[in-house]
Every structure is written in structure tokens, then in C-alpha cells.
C-alpha positions, 0 to 999 in steps of 0.5 A: 829296859826289858826285864829279865826273869831269874828263871830265864837268866839261869837257863840262858843258852847263849854260848861263847862265840869266837871273838873277832881277831885282834889287829895283827900288830897291836898299837902301843904307847912309847916312852916320849914318842908319838902314838901310832894308830895301826888301823888308820895311820893316825898320829896323835901328838902329846898336845892332844894327849894332854887335853885327853888327860885333862878331860878324862880325869873324872875323879876329883878328891882333896889331897889326903894322907894315905895311912899306913896299915899293918897288912899294907906295908905297900901303903906305908911305903906309898904314904912316905912317898906322899908325905916326905915332901920330895917331888914325886910322880905319885903325889895324890893331887896329881893323881886324882886332880882334874887339873893335872897336866903332867905326863909321866914317862910311858911304860911299854903298854898294849893299848889297842887303837882303832879307827872307830869314831864317835862324833868324828873323834877317834876311839881308843879301845882297851880289851879287858877279860874277866874270868868268872861271872860270880859276884867278883866278876860282875862287880869288876865288869861293872867298874870298867863299863861304868868308866865308859860312860864317864869318859864319853867327853874325852878326846879321843874317847877311851873305851874298855871292851869287856868280855866276861868268861863264865864256865857255867850257863848262868851268873852268880858263881857259887850262889847258883845252887839250882832250883832242884836242890843241886847246882844248875846243870847236874846233880853231880855238879853240886859236889863242886861248890860249897853251897848247901840247900838250907844256907842263909848268909851269916852277914845281913843283906844291908851289909852284903850289898854293892854300894851303888845297888842297895838291896832294897826292901821295907825293913820287914824282910829278914836281913839274913837271906837265903842263897836263892835270894843272893842269886836273885840279887846278883841277877838283878844287878847284872840286868840293871847294868846290862852286864849279861850282854858282856858275858860268854856263858859255857866258856872255860879258860884253859890257858893264860899267857903273858906276851912279850913281857920283855924288861918288866921295868919298862913293860909293866903292862904286857898283853895277855893271851887267853885260850878257852873252850866253849860248849857247842849247842849239843853240849857234847863237843867244844870249840877252842878259841884264843884272843889277846887282851890288854887287861885280865882280871881273875875272878874265879873265886877260892871255893873250888879246891877243898883243903883237908889237913893231914890227920894221923891214923886217918886210915884207921877210921872205919866210917865215911870222910867228906869235905864240907863242899860235899855237904848238902842236906842235914837229913842225910845224917839223921841218927848218926854221930858226926865229927866236924873238923873246923869251927869257922863259919861253915863248920859251925853252921853245918854242925848246927844244922846236923845237930838238929837231927843227928845222934851226936855232933862233935865240933873240933875247934883248934882255938878251944882248950877244953871239952864243952857240951851243948845238948847233942853238940860237943865242942872239942879241941884240935883233932889230933889222931885216929887210933887203931880202934877207930877212936878219934883223939882230941887235945889242946896241946900241939903234941899228939902224945899229950896227957890231957886229951879226949877220945870220941868213939863210934863216929860214923862220919868225919866232915872236914870243914877246913877251907879251900886252897887257891887255884888257877888251873889256866896259869902254868909253866907255859904262862910266862908269869911268875906266880906261886900258889902252893896247895896247903899254904893258901898264899898267892904271890907276888901280889901288890896290895893283895890285888895286882901282880907285882910285876905285871900290872895288867894281871889282877886277882879280885877277891883273894882276901878272906874273912871279909865282907865280900861284895863291897870289897869286890866293888872297891877292888874292881874300881881301883883296878879300873882307875889305875888302868885308865890312868895308864891308858891316858898317860897319867902318873900311876898311884903305884910305886915302881916295879922293884918296890912293888916286888919287895913289898909283895915279898914282905907281905907274902912272908908276913903271915897276915896282920894278926899271926906273924909267920903263919903263911895260911893267914897271908890273905886274912883281913878281918878287922883290917879290911876297913883300912884296906878298903880305904887304902884302895879307895884312895888309890882309886881316887874315889875316897871321900866323905860319902865313901868313909860313911859307907865303910864306917857303916859297914864296920858298925854292921859287921861288928854288931852282927859278929857279936850276935853270931858269936853269942850263939851256942852250938846246937841252939836256935839260930836266933841272930839270923832273925835280927833285922837292920836298917842302914844309917850311913849319914851317922855311920850307924844302923837301926835294929828294927827287930831283934829276937836276942834283945826281945829275949833279954827284955823278958828276963 
């Protein structure tokens, strides 16, 4: 395999080219009918299809009960369907057993049949579009392409034709910060992504890796890596699995449209039209393109649209206000007084960085009940208002007029570290897709298992859950989507309930407020400690849950809990010692080894 350097990947000048037009009339599978090949007029009987079903089911797994989880009411319903003893097309041993022969009634689908052949056998092609070339897009592309290799023995052969659309000219998504201290193309571009120059991950690399692509190393290197190292890891991943040839760089998707949705109960898999623009060689003009796909996987991330909560009296503030997405260099705040509103991952880390050079830093934490001082970093309760003199008021009470409050004066800069809203600019009134995504709510609906569009399964959203370990989650989601799509293509029963039930479950999930804070819609996609059961759930739906996967998930949990406990013990403004810990995975024992810990070394000296 020819090696590709990180530099050449970041400066890849390949452009999105106009795709070959799809057949004028896409071939479809019809309920209890024969399959018509539009390009060659071939007829494949259900006898042939039955043999295809047997040969293409690559995954085998023992019948197991899918448990019910607080966030996964859909899973609870599915579990009852399996365990209540009633005959059902969703039985687990039918879904994933290699000997399954039953063919369920077909829904109207958009399978593209071609007259291509390999060794004389027809090739069934399903076109898959992936929007975004970051970690989620790469993992999803790999999942579909990996299936192609596993299905080579099927008759006829099923092949996923994968196209990844990336608006930039490099892979990596938000991890592409750029070598010059800004995002790759222009200095101004750094304002559109949350990466900052000194960022190191707050999760160890032994945890933040794809299952089939370990990070590597000899244990002597730091477990908490820089954004540049993460980008290099993703570039190696893309090179290893030949993903670059599937990516169309410089392409911005402008429009997604569901075609011929019809009766959603009988057409759960409508084709999807995508319209996009590509940059020309001179970068001063664009070309418009359009193509129809059988599956669209949306992997555009959720760190592009900053969310700043309303603050009473903010017009009275005399200093500068920015969002964390604009933050880059702590030296810009030397000798200034700064308020960071929001104390989760980015807020705490930015306050720590700025605290090394600033005159004083206030960190406003909505979960804090009183003022706490740590050198020049002062943790405050919730920010309530700005008075006419520019003083900023904090209170643990929900009532801004509460008696117990604190006031910060002479603040020079307010940084809103308040997160991001979900955004899908290519989905609009013309999309023929019922999707609700209201700024401020941080909730996307209707979704089944926080992944599939509940009505149209040919549209999926990867990476929406937050407070998770992202890369393993992307990989599991991508493989679950691919497996369900594969089963649908070859006429096997799907491990998903009917449309009406999916919609009902999606409605309950969207109104629940997440697993921990019932009624708070902003936490709909929060998982936290619930992510492990979610990963198990999708692994079972995808047919790849086994002892090895359980060891992997359990080891991830152990690493996550340990790194989290060390991170939470760091005092704001103090040395960031938890990032000096070095780990080694021990999946066989669902555990890990600590090769070095500055925290434990300090404890030993006491």
C-alpha cells in the first residue's frame, strides 16, 4: 500500500466531481413480487433471493435478550417483542443467525440493480451518501465498505457504493486545526470550529480509538494527546482502509430531499436526492451537482452553531463578549479579568488555560451553590444578570432577585462556554422530511434510538448523543446502520419495530428530557453513564454483540470512569496533572493498567 503523509492529506486538492447519473428509473423490490433489473431486464426469483439471504448473513450470534434501558424505551419495547414468546419477525435468532431462511414481506425500497457482474454474477448496488468527513463520517464509510468485503460470496453480490461529501479539503472535521495555528485554509476559518491551539483531549487515547484500529504506541507516550495527534490518527485510519478515494473534498451539501415517500408504512426506505456544490480549481466559482441515493448518513457534527443563553442586562456590559468557538490563544487574555459562563469540558479547560496568564478568571458553574476561590480562578454559581454599572451578578437561586448573590466588577471579557445547537442547513421546507430541530432546545426529532429517522430509515444521524466517548460510539452506530440496511437489501427481517411503534417511541424519547433530567429537553441526547447500555443495544441490533464486544465496552467504561474521577479532582487553575497519566488497555480482564500517574506519585510522597 502506498503511504500518504499527513501533509499531503491536509493539502489534498482533489475536487468533488460530477457523479454519473443514476438510472432513469431505479429498480425496486416489491412486496411478494419478483425483482426487476432495469438495466439488463434480468429476473431474480425469490428462490435465488433465499440463497442470497443465507450466504450474505455474515454475522452469527447466540440468541440473547436485549435489555431495557432508561434512555432506550425503544429497546424496552423491542425486548418485550423478543421475550414474550409471541411469534414475531423480529426474533433475534432470525435476525442474525446464518441459517435464517424466512423472508419477510418487503417494503417499497430503492435498491439500484446494475448489469455489472463479478465472475458472471449480478451485482446489486446500493448508493450510500455520507455527509461529513470527520471521525463519524470516516467510521460510517468504513462500516459500509467493510461489508462489501464480507459479502463477496453472496449470489448475486450486494455492494455499497459509498460517497463521502466533505466541505473542506481534508479529513478530520473539527480536529483539523491547521499547522499555522488556524484552520487549514484561512485564518478566519478558525472561527467556525471549536478547536484551540493548546487543546489536549480530556479522554485517554486508549479509550478514544476505533475498535478495529488501536492507537498503538509503546506505553511511553502520553495517553492524553493533542488535536494534531488526533488528526494524524484519523488520517492513518482513512489511509489504512482506503477511505480517501471515496471522499469528495470541497463539496458542500445544499439540499436533501426525500423522493416519493408515499405511504410511510409501506415505503420506509425512500430514495434521497442530494444537491451539492463543488469548488472549481480556481476556488472562485462553484459547480452544482445532484444525485439520488438509497441511504444518506448525516455526519456533520454538532459543533458548528454556537448557543449563547440569554443574559438579563447583557447590553449593559462594557467589555467584549465571545463564544468559546472563537477562543484560541490564552495569551490574548493576559492581565485581563475574564468570565467563563459554563463549567463543563470546554469551559473548565479554557478557564484553566486563561488562569495561567489572566489577572483573574471567574468560572460560572450552574451546579455550584457558593463562591469558591482557587488562586486567581474563582468558581461562581449561575450567572444571573448584568446591572446598569456593568457588574455581573451570580446566584445559586433561580430567582435573579434572590438575596444571596455575588457581584463581579471590572470584567473585561465574557466567554460563553455554553455549548452548541444541532444544525442541518440542507434540510428545509423543500426536503419532504419531517424533522424538528429548534435552536435552544438541542433536540432532534423524530429519531429512533437517537440514530434513524423514525419514519424514513434511509436517513440516519450519526453522532448526536453527547457526553460520550465519541469514536467508539460512531463506529458502533455506523455498523448498526450498515447492518440494518444490508438486511433490508436482501429481504431479511429487520431488527426494528414497525413505523407506528418507532414514531411513538421517538415521541416519548423527545419529550423525556434524557435519562437523568426528566423534562429538560436540552438533555434529550445526553447519555453519560448510559452510553454503555446504548452501545450494547446497538451492537445487538447490528448483530455484532458477543463476548469480545462486551469486553471492549466494559474496558471502555472502566477507563472512562477512572479518567473522569481523576479529571474531576483537578482544582481550577491548578496544574493539569491528570493528563500525565498513561494507560494500557486490558480487554481480556475488562480493565486497564496505569503505567504512570503523577497523581498517584504525589499521593505516595505524602
